SELUMZA-443617 format. One record per atom (N, C-alpha, C): atom name; residue number from 0; z, y, x; residue in one letter. Coordinates in steps of 0.2 Angstrom, whole numbers, padded with zeros to 4 digits. Layout:
N
+------+-----+-------+-------+-------+------+
| atom |  nr |     z |     y |     x | rest |
+------+-----+-------+-------+-------+------+
|   CA | NUM |     Z |     Y |     X |    A |
...
+------+-----+-------+-------+-------+------+
***
This chain:
82
+------+-----+-------+-------+-------+------+
| atom |  nr |     z |     y |     x | rest |
+------+-----+-------+-------+-------+------+
|    N |   0 |  0268 | -0972 | -0006 |    M |
|   CA |   0 |  0270 | -0967 | -0011 |    M |
|    C |   0 |  0278 | -0966 | -0011 |    M |
|    N |   1 |  0279 | -0959 | -0010 |    G |
|   CA |   1 |  0286 | -0957 | -0010 |    G |
|    C |   1 |  0290 | -0958 | -0017 |    G |
|    N |   2 |  0296 | -0957 | -0016 |    A |
|   CA |   2 |  0301 | -0958 | -0022 |    A |
|    C |   2 |  0300 | -0951 | -0026 |    A |
|    N |   3 |  0301 | -0951 | -0032 |    R |
|   CA |   3 |  0301 | -0945 | -0036 |    R |
|    C |   3 |  0307 | -0941 | -0035 |    R |
|    N |   4 |  0306 | -0934 | -0035 |    R |
|   CA |   4 |  0312 | -0930 | -0034 |    R |
|    C |   4 |  0316 | -0929 | -0041 |    R |
|    N |   5 |  0322 | -0929 | -0040 |    T |
|   CA |   5 |  0326 | -0928 | -0046 |    T |
|    C |   5 |  0326 | -0920 | -0048 |    T |
|    N |   6 |  0329 | -0919 | -0054 |    S |
|   CA |   6 |  0329 | -0912 | -0056 |    S |
|    C |   6 |  0333 | -0908 | -0051 |    S |
|    N |   7 |  0338 | -0911 | -0048 |    V |
|   CA |   7 |  0343 | -0907 | -0044 |    V |
|    C |   7 |  0339 | -0906 | -0037 |    V |
|    N |   8 |  0335 | -0911 | -0035 |    D |
|   CA |   8 |  0331 | -0910 | -0029 |    D |
|    C |   8 |  0326 | -0904 | -0030 |    D |
|    N |   9 |  0323 | -0904 | -0035 |    V |
|   CA |   9 |  0318 | -0898 | -0037 |    V |
|    C |   9 |  0322 | -0892 | -0037 |    V |
|    N |  10 |  0328 | -0892 | -0040 |    S |
|   CA |  10 |  0332 | -0885 | -0041 |    S |
|    C |  10 |  0333 | -0883 | -0034 |    S |
|    N |  11 |  0335 | -0888 | -0029 |    V |
|   CA |  11 |  0337 | -0886 | -0023 |    V |
|    C |  11 |  0331 | -0883 | -0019 |    V |
|    N |  12 |  0325 | -0886 | -0020 |    D |
|   CA |  12 |  0319 | -0884 | -0017 |    D |
|    C |  12 |  0318 | -0877 | -0019 |    D |
|    N |  13 |  0319 | -0875 | -0025 |    I |
|   CA |  13 |  0317 | -0868 | -0028 |    I |
|    C |  13 |  0322 | -0863 | -0025 |    I |
|    N |  14 |  0329 | -0865 | -0025 |    L |
|   CA |  14 |  0334 | -0861 | -0022 |    L |
|    C |  14 |  0333 | -0859 | -0015 |    L |
|    N |  15 |  0331 | -0865 | -0011 |    E |
|   CA |  15 |  0329 | -0863 | -0004 |    E |
|    C |  15 |  0323 | -0859 | -0003 |    E |
|    N |  16 |  0318 | -0859 | -0007 |    A |
|   CA |  16 |  0312 | -0855 | -0007 |    A |
|    C |  16 |  0314 | -0848 | -0008 |    A |
|    N |  17 |  0319 | -0847 | -0012 |    A |
|   CA |  17 |  0321 | -0840 | -0014 |    A |
|    C |  17 |  0327 | -0837 | -0011 |    A |
|    N |  18 |  0329 | -0841 | -0005 |    L |
|   CA |  18 |  0335 | -0838 | -0002 |    L |
|    C |  18 |  0334 | -0831 |  0001 |    L |
|    N |  19 |  0329 | -0829 |  0003 |    N |
|   CA |  19 |  0328 | -0822 |  0006 |    N |
|    C |  19 |  0323 | -0818 |  0001 |    N |
|    N |  20 |  0323 | -0821 | -0005 |    G |
|   CA |  20 |  0318 | -0817 | -0010 |    G |
|    C |  20 |  0311 | -0820 | -0010 |    G |
|    N |  21 |  0309 | -0821 | -0016 |    A |
|   CA |  21 |  0302 | -0824 | -0016 |    A |
|    C |  21 |  0299 | -0823 | -0023 |    A |
|    N |  22 |  0292 | -0822 | -0023 |    N |
|   CA |  22 |  0289 | -0821 | -0030 |    N |
|    C |  22 |  0288 | -0828 | -0032 |    N |
|    N |  23 |  0286 | -0828 | -0039 |    K |
|   CA |  23 |  0285 | -0835 | -0042 |    K |
|    C |  23 |  0279 | -0839 | -0038 |    K |
|    N |  24 |  0274 | -0836 | -0036 |    T |
|   CA |  24 |  0269 | -0839 | -0033 |    T |
|    C |  24 |  0271 | -0843 | -0026 |    T |
|    N |  25 |  0275 | -0839 | -0023 |    R |
|   CA |  25 |  0278 | -0842 | -0016 |    R |
|    C |  25 |  0283 | -0848 | -0018 |    R |
|    N |  26 |  0287 | -0847 | -0023 |    I |
|   CA |  26 |  0291 | -0853 | -0026 |    I |
|    C |  26 |  0287 | -0859 | -0028 |    I |
|    N |  27 |  0282 | -0858 | -0031 |    V |
|   CA |  27 |  0277 | -0863 | -0034 |    V |
|    C |  27 |  0275 | -0867 | -0028 |    V |
|    N |  28 |  0272 | -0864 | -0023 |    Y |
|   CA |  28 |  0269 | -0867 | -0017 |    Y |
|    C |  28 |  0274 | -0870 | -0013 |    Y |
|    N |  29 |  0280 | -0867 | -0011 |    R |
|   CA |  29 |  0285 | -0870 | -0007 |    R |
|    C |  29 |  0289 | -0876 | -0010 |    R |
|    N |  30 |  0289 | -0876 | -0017 |    S |
|   CA |  30 |  0293 | -0881 | -0020 |    S |
|    C |  30 |  0288 | -0887 | -0023 |    S |
|    N |  31 |  0281 | -0886 | -0022 |    N |
|   CA |  31 |  0276 | -0890 | -0023 |    N |
|    C |  31 |  0276 | -0892 | -0031 |    N |
|    N |  32 |  0276 | -0887 | -0035 |    L |
|   CA |  32 |  0276 | -0888 | -0042 |    L |
|    C |  32 |  0270 | -0884 | -0045 |    L |
|    N |  33 |  0270 | -0884 | -0052 |    N |
|   CA |  33 |  0265 | -0879 | -0055 |    N |
|    C |  33 |  0269 | -0874 | -0059 |    N |
|    N |  34 |  0265 | -0869 | -0061 |    F |
|   CA |  34 |  0269 | -0863 | -0064 |    F |
|    C |  34 |  0273 | -0865 | -0070 |    F |
|    N |  35 |  0270 | -0869 | -0074 |    A |
|   CA |  35 |  0274 | -0871 | -0081 |    A |
|    C |  35 |  0280 | -0874 | -0079 |    A |
|    N |  36 |  0280 | -0879 | -0074 |    I |
|   CA |  36 |  0287 | -0882 | -0073 |    I |
|    C |  36 |  0292 | -0877 | -0069 |    I |
|    N |  37 |  0289 | -0873 | -0065 |    V |
|   CA |  37 |  0293 | -0868 | -0061 |    V |
|    C |  37 |  0297 | -0864 | -0066 |    V |
|    N |  38 |  0293 | -0861 | -0071 |    R |
|   CA |  38 |  0296 | -0857 | -0076 |    R |
|    C |  38 |  0302 | -0859 | -0079 |    R |
|    N |  39 |  0302 | -0866 | -0081 |    S |
|   CA |  39 |  0308 | -0869 | -0085 |    S |
|    C |  39 |  0314 | -0869 | -0080 |    S |
|    N |  40 |  0312 | -0871 | -0074 |    Y |
|   CA |  40 |  0317 | -0872 | -0069 |    Y |
|    C |  40 |  0320 | -0865 | -0067 |    Y |
|    N |  41 |  0316 | -0860 | -0067 |    L |
|   CA |  41 |  0319 | -0853 | -0065 |    L |
|    C |  41 |  0323 | -0851 | -0071 |    L |
|    N |  42 |  0321 | -0852 | -0077 |    D |
|   CA |  42 |  0325 | -0850 | -0083 |    D |
|    C |  42 |  0332 | -0853 | -0082 |    D |
|    N |  43 |  0332 | -0860 | -0081 |    N |
|   CA |  43 |  0339 | -0863 | -0081 |    N |
|    C |  43 |  0343 | -0861 | -0075 |    N |
|    N |  44 |  0340 | -0860 | -0069 |    L |
|   CA |  44 |  0344 | -0858 | -0063 |    L |
|    C |  44 |  0347 | -0851 | -0064 |    L |
|    N |  45 |  0343 | -0847 | -0068 |    M |
|   CA |  45 |  0346 | -0840 | -0069 |    M |
|    C |  45 |  0351 | -0840 | -0074 |    M |
|    N |  46 |  0351 | -0845 | -0079 |    K |
|   CA |  46 |  0356 | -0846 | -0084 |    K |
|    C |  46 |  0362 | -0848 | -0081 |    K |
|    N |  47 |  0362 | -0852 | -0076 |    T |
|   CA |  47 |  0368 | -0855 | -0073 |    T |
|    C |  47 |  0371 | -0850 | -0067 |    T |
|    N |  48 |  0367 | -0845 | -0066 |    G |
|   CA |  48 |  0370 | -0840 | -0061 |    G |
|    C |  48 |  0368 | -0842 | -0054 |    G |
|    N |  49 |  0363 | -0846 | -0053 |    L |
|   CA |  49 |  0361 | -0848 | -0046 |    L |
|    C |  49 |  0356 | -0844 | -0043 |    L |
|    N |  50 |  0352 | -0841 | -0048 |    L |
|   CA |  50 |  0346 | -0837 | -0046 |    L |
|    C |  50 |  0346 | -0830 | -0050 |    L |
|    N |  51 |  0344 | -0825 | -0047 |    I |
|   CA |  51 |  0343 | -0818 | -0050 |    I |
|    C |  51 |  0336 | -0816 | -0049 |    I |
|    N |  52 |  0334 | -0811 | -0053 |    V |
|   CA |  52 |  0328 | -0807 | -0052 |    V |
|    C |  52 |  0330 | -0800 | -0049 |    V |
|    N |  53 |  0327 | -0798 | -0043 |    D |
|   CA |  53 |  0328 | -0792 | -0040 |    D |
|    C |  53 |  0325 | -0787 | -0044 |    D |
|    N |  54 |  0326 | -0780 | -0043 |    V |
|   CA |  54 |  0323 | -0775 | -0046 |    V |
|    C |  54 |  0315 | -0775 | -0045 |    V |
|    N |  55 |  0313 | -0777 | -0039 |    D |
|   CA |  55 |  0306 | -0778 | -0037 |    D |
|    C |  55 |  0303 | -0784 | -0041 |    D |
|    N |  56 |  0306 | -0788 | -0044 |    G |
|   CA |  56 |  0303 | -0793 | -0048 |    G |
|    C |  56 |  0303 | -0800 | -0044 |    G |
|    N |  57 |  0306 | -0800 | -0038 |    S |
|   CA |  57 |  0306 | -0806 | -0034 |    S |
|    C |  57 |  0313 | -0810 | -0036 |    S |
|    N |  58 |  0313 | -0816 | -0035 |    Y |
|   CA |  58 |  0318 | -0820 | -0036 |    Y |
|    C |  58 |  0322 | -0821 | -0030 |    Y |
|    N |  59 |  0329 | -0821 | -0031 |    R |
|   CA |  59 |  0333 | -0822 | -0025 |    R |
|    C |  59 |  0339 | -0827 | -0027 |    R |
|    N |  60 |  0341 | -0831 | -0022 |    T |
|   CA |  60 |  0346 | -0836 | -0023 |    T |
|    C |  60 |  0353 | -0832 | -0023 |    T |
|    N |  61 |  0357 | -0833 | -0027 |    T |
|   CA |  61 |  0364 | -0830 | -0027 |    T |
|    C |  61 |  0369 | -0833 | -0022 |    T |
|    N |  62 |  0374 | -0830 | -0021 |    G |
|   CA |  62 |  0379 | -0833 | -0017 |    G |
|    C |  62 |  0381 | -0840 | -0020 |    G |
|    N |  63 |  0382 | -0841 | -0026 |    K |
|   CA |  63 |  0384 | -0847 | -0030 |    K |
|    C |  63 |  0378 | -0852 | -0028 |    K |
|    N |  64 |  0372 | -0850 | -0029 |    G |
|   CA |  64 |  0366 | -0854 | -0027 |    G |
|    C |  64 |  0366 | -0857 | -0020 |    G |
|    N |  65 |  0368 | -0852 | -0015 |    A |
|   CA |  65 |  0368 | -0854 | -0008 |    A |
|    C |  65 |  0374 | -0859 | -0007 |    A |
|    N |  66 |  0379 | -0858 | -0011 |    K |
|   CA |  66 |  0385 | -0863 | -0010 |    K |
|    C |  66 |  0382 | -0870 | -0013 |    K |
|    N |  67 |  0378 | -0870 | -0019 |    F |
|   CA |  67 |  0376 | -0876 | -0022 |    F |
|    C |  67 |  0371 | -0880 | -0017 |    F |
|    N |  68 |  0367 | -0876 | -0013 |    I |
|   CA |  68 |  0363 | -0879 | -0008 |    I |
|    C |  68 |  0367 | -0882 | -0003 |    I |
|    N |  69 |  0372 | -0879 |  0000 |    K |
|   CA |  69 |  0376 | -0881 |  0005 |    K |
|    C |  69 |  0380 | -0888 |  0003 |    K |
|    N |  70 |  0383 | -0887 | -0003 |    D |
|   CA |  70 |  0386 | -0893 | -0006 |    D |
|    C |  70 |  0382 | -0899 | -0007 |    D |
|    N |  71 |  0376 | -0898 | -0010 |    Y |
|   CA |  71 |  0371 | -0903 | -0011 |    Y |
|    C |  71 |  0369 | -0906 | -0004 |    Y |
|    N |  72 |  0367 | -0902 |  0001 |    T |
|   CA |  72 |  0365 | -0905 |  0007 |    T |
|    C |  72 |  0371 | -0909 |  0010 |    T |
|    N |  73 |  0377 | -0907 |  0010 |    S |
|   CA |  73 |  0382 | -0910 |  0013 |    S |
|    C |  73 |  0384 | -0917 |  0010 |    S |
|    N |  74 |  0382 | -0917 |  0003 |    L |
|   CA |  74 |  0383 | -0924 |  0000 |    L |
|    C |  74 |  0377 | -0929 |  0001 |    L |
|    N |  75 |  0371 | -0926 |  0001 |    I |
|   CA |  75 |  0365 | -0930 |  0001 |    I |
|    C |  75 |  0364 | -0932 |  0009 |    I |
|    N |  76 |  0365 | -0928 |  0013 |    K |
|   CA |  76 |  0363 | -0929 |  0020 |    K |
|    C |  76 |  0365 | -0936 |  0023 |    K |
|    N |  77 |  0371 | -0938 |  0022 |    P |
|   CA |  77 |  0373 | -0945 |  0024 |    P |
|    C |  77 |  0369 | -0951 |  0021 |    P |
|    N |  78 |  0366 | -0950 |  0016 |    F |
|   CA |  78 |  0362 | -0955 |  0012 |    F |
|    C |  78 |  0355 | -0954 |  0013 |    F |
|    N |  79 |  0352 | -0949 |  0017 |    N |
|   CA |  79 |  0345 | -0948 |  0018 |    N |
|    C |  79 |  0343 | -0952 |  0023 |    N |
|    N |  80 |  0339 | -0957 |  0022 |    L |
|   CA |  80 |  0336 | -0962 |  0026 |    L |
|    C |  80 |  0329 | -0960 |  0029 |    L |
|    N |  81 |  0327 | -0955 |  0027 |    S |
|   CA |  81 |  0320 | -0953 |  0030 |    S |
|    C |  81 |  0320 | -0949 |  0036 |    S |
+------+-----+-------+-------+-------+------+
***
């Protein structure tokens, strides 16, 4: 049994799923969550400016979100033992 993901891990998974734009269903499947949980994460990520909704209704990671992914990856990668 694997370790549980932190909220930061989940946020990064969502931001990665939305890098090139994604609808909510795609984000749910890519991040391995359910719709109710994804909804709260999407709201929080939009409030913090890491994610936006395009005019076509798809979610897209902002430049700030992409930097967050990069920073997170550079901090976590040295400790990732898997």
